[in-house]
VOBA-1610 file (N, C-alpha, C; in pm, whole numbers, padded with zeros to 5 digits, always signed):
BEGIN
Met+06042+10567+10602Met+06057+10451+10518Met+06204+10440+10476Lys+06259+10320+10484Lys+06399+10296+10452Lys+06415+10265+10304Thr+06531+10305+10253Thr+06562+10275+10113Thr+06609+10131+10101Ala+06611+10083+09979Ala+06658+09947+09954Ala+06804+09932+09998Tyr+06881+10037+09980Tyr+07022+10035+10022Tyr+07032+10017+10173Glu+06956+10093+10248Glu+06959+10084+10395Glu+06916+09945+10442Leu+06813+09890+10379Leu+06769+09755+10415Leu+06876+09651+10385Ala+06942+09666+10270Ala+07049+09573+10234Ala+07165+09583+10331Met+07198+09703+10372Met+07308+09722+10467Met+07274+09660+10603Glu+07149+09670+10644Glu+07107+09609+10770Glu+07120+09458+10763Arg+07076+09398+10653Arg+07087+09253+10637Arg+07232+09209+10635Leu+07315+09287+10569Leu+07457+09256+10561Leu+07522+09261+10699Ser+07488+09362+10776Ser+07550+09375+10909Ser+07503+09264+11003Lys+07385+09209+10981Lys+07338+09097+11062Lys+07411+08969+11026Ser+07435+08947+10897Ser+07500+08823+10854Ser+07650+08824+10880Ser+07713+08938+10869Ser+07856+08949+10898Ser+07883+09085+10961Pro+07869+09093+11092Pro+07886+09221+11160Pro+08028+09276+11142Ala+08035+09406+11131Ala+08165+09472+11115Ala+08244+09458+11244Thr+08371+09423+11230Thr+08455+09407+11347Thr+08539+09532+11365Lys+08557+09568+11488Lys+08641+09684+11520Lys+08784+09636+11530Leu+08873+09704+11462Leu+09014+09669+11467Leu+09082+09745+11579Thr+09175+09678+11645Thr+09253+09743+11748Thr+09359+09830+11682Ala+09420+09915+11760Ala+09527+10000+11707Ala+09642+09914+11655Gly+09671+09806+11725Gly+09778+09716+11682Gly+09747+09649+11550Gln+09620+09608+11533Gln+09579+09545+11408Gln+09587+09645+11293Lys+09543+09767+11318Lys+09550+09871+11214Lys+09695+09897+11173Lys+09782+09901+11274Lys+09924+09926+11248Lys+09983+09810+11166Glu+09950+09688+11204Glu+10002+09572+11132Glu+09952+09567+10988Ile+09824+09599+10968Ile+09769+09601+10832Ile+09837+09709+10749Ala+09860+09825+10809Ala+09928+09933+10737Ala+10069+09891+10698Glu+10137+09820+10789Glu+10271+09771+10760Glu+10270+09669+10648Leu+10171+09580+10650Leu+10158+09481+10543Leu+10135+09549+10409Glu+10048+09650+10408Glu+10019+09721+10283Glu+10143+09794+10231Ser+10217+09854+10323Ser+10337+09927+10284Ser+10443+09833+10226Lys+10465+09720+10291Lys+10564+09625+10242Lys+10522+09565+10108Thr+10393+09540+10093Thr+10345+09485+09966Thr+10362+09587+09855Ala+10330+09713+09882Ala+10347+09818+09781Ala+10493+09829+09740Ala+10584+09817+09836Ala+10727+09824+09805Ala+10769+09704+09721Lys+10719+09587+09755Lys+10753+09465+09681Lys+10700+09474+09537Ile+10578+09526+09520Ile+10520+09542+09386Ile+10604+09642+09306Ala+10641+09752+09368Ala+10722+09854+09299Ala+10857+09797+09257Glu+10916+09717+09343Glu+11045+09654+09312Glu+11032+09563+09190Arg+10928+09479+09188Arg+10906+09389+09074Arg+10878+09468+08946Glu+10798+09577+08959Glu+10767+09659+08842Glu+10893+09720+08783Leu+10978+09775+08869Leu+11102+09836+08819Leu+11188+09733+08746Phe+11204+09617+08806Phe+11285+09513+08743Phe+11226+09470+08609Leu+11098+09435+08610Leu+11036+09383+08489Leu+11022+09489+08380Lys+10998+09614+08419Lys+10990+09720+08317Lys+11126+09741+08252Gly+11233+09725+08330Gly+11367+09731+08272Gly+11388+09618+08173Glu+11343+09499+08208Glu+11353+09384+08118Glu+11267+09404+07993Ile+11150+09463+08011Ile+11062+09491+07897Ile+11130+09588+07802Thr+11195+09692+07857Thr+11266+09789+07774Thr+11376+09722+07694Lys+11450+09631+07759Lys+11556+09557+07688Lys+11496+09472+07576Ala+11384+09408+07603Ala+11320+09324+07501Ala+11269+09408+07385Ile+11219+09527+07415Ile+11174+09618+07308Ile+11293+09659+07222Asp+11405+09690+07288Asp+11525+09729+07213Asp+11574+09616+07122Arg+11554+09491+07165Arg+11592+09375+07083Arg+11484+09342+06980Asp+11372+09411+06988Asp+11256+09387+06902Asp+11203+09244+06920Asp+11202+09200+07046Asp+11156+09066+07082Asp+11014+09077+07140Arg+10916+09076+07052Arg+10777+09096+07092Arg+10725+08984+07181Ala+10769+08864+07157Ala+10725+08751+07241Ala+10772+08768+07385Ala+10896+08814+07401Ala+10950+08837+07535Ala+10876+08951+07604Val+10844+09055+07528Val+10770+09168+07585Val+10635+09120+07638Glu+10566+09042+07557Glu+10435+08989+07597Glu+10447+08902+07722Gln+10547+08815+07723Gln+10566+08725+07837Gln+10599+08804+07964Leu+10684+08906+07952Leu+10721+08988+08068Leu+10603+09070+08119Glu+10521+09120+08029Glu+10402+09195+08071Glu+10305+09104+08145Gln+10289+08981+08097Gln+10203+08885+08166Gln+10260+08850+08303Gln+10391+08837+08310Gln+10456+08808+08438Gln+10434+08922+08537Leu+10441+09045+08488Leu+10419+09161+08573Leu+10278+09161+08630Val+10180+09136+08547Val+10041+09129+08591Val+10023+09017+08692Ser+10082+08903+08664Ser+10071+08787+08753Ser+10135+08816+08889Asn+10251+08880+08887Asn+10319+08914+09013Asn+10235+09008+09097Arg+10179+09110+09034Arg+10094+09205+09106Arg+09976+09133+09170Lys+09912+09049+09090Lys+09793+08977+09135Lys+09825+08886+09253Ser+09933+08812+09244Ser+09967+08719+09353Ser+10009+08792+09479Leu+10082+08901+09465Leu+10121+08978+09584Leu+10000+09042+09651Arg+09906+09090+09572Arg+09785+09148+09630Arg+09698+09043+09697Ala+09690+08925+09636Ala+09612+08816+09697Ala+09676+08774+09829Glu+09807+08766+09830Glu+09879+08731+09953Glu+09855+08837+10060Leu+09854+08963+10019Leu+09826+09071+10113Leu+09688+09056+10174Glu+09588+09029+10092Glu+09451+09016+10142Glu+09439+08899+10239Glu+09507+08789+10211Glu+09505+08674+10302Glu+09564+08712+10437Arg+09676+08782+10433Arg+09743+08821+10558Arg+09662+08924+10636Lys+09598+09016+10563Lys+09514+09114+10631Lys+09397+09045+10700Glu+09340+08945+10635Glu+09229+08871+10695Glu+09274+08797+10821Lys+09395+08742+10819Lys+09449+08677+10939Lys+09461+08776+11054Val+09505+08896+11023Val+09517+09000+11126Val+09379+09035+11179Arg+09282+09051+11089Arg+09146+09084+11132Arg+09086+08975+11220Gln+09122+08849+11194Gln+09071+08737+11272Gln+09143+08723+11406Gly+09244+08804+11428Gly+09314+08801+11556Gly+09449+08733+11552Gly+09484+08677+11437Gly+09616+08615+11424Gly+09717+08715+11374Arg+09838+08668+11362Arg+09943+08756+11307Arg+09943+08745+11156Gly+09969+08856+11090Gly+09971+08859+10944Gly+10104+08822+10885Tyr+10201+08788+10969Tyr+10333+08748+10923Tyr+10393+08853+10832Ser+10391+08979+10879Ser+10440+09089+10797Ser+10588+09076+10765Asn+10663+09007+10851Asn+10805+08993+10822Asn+10830+08898+10707Glu+10736+08812+10670Glu+10754+08721+10558Glu+10748+08793+10424Leu+10687+08910+10420Leu+10677+08984+10294Leu+10813+09038+10251Ser+10907+09043+10341Ser+11037+09098+10306Ser+11124+09000+10232Arg+11074+08877+10203Arg+11154+08779+10131Arg+11182+08821+09991
//
């Protein structure tokens, strides 16, 4: 007798079968992830420096705004990464060189 989990997994695999990625696709996805992580780290370093300056000035409004900007930047870069990874999975190019902008 199958568990509810096993039955759910069977239904899921029928509705959207898992696709096998080629070595090239895996490499491109890894490159996209690496570039995105670097871009996020770059933005974090810059904005955290700005946050420190705002704290030193005792500018709480600026600190709040910069923290929101940091969260927004992370979110948008990750969303962009997921879109590009999906393009790679679908067989297109993920435009990994565009992440270097």
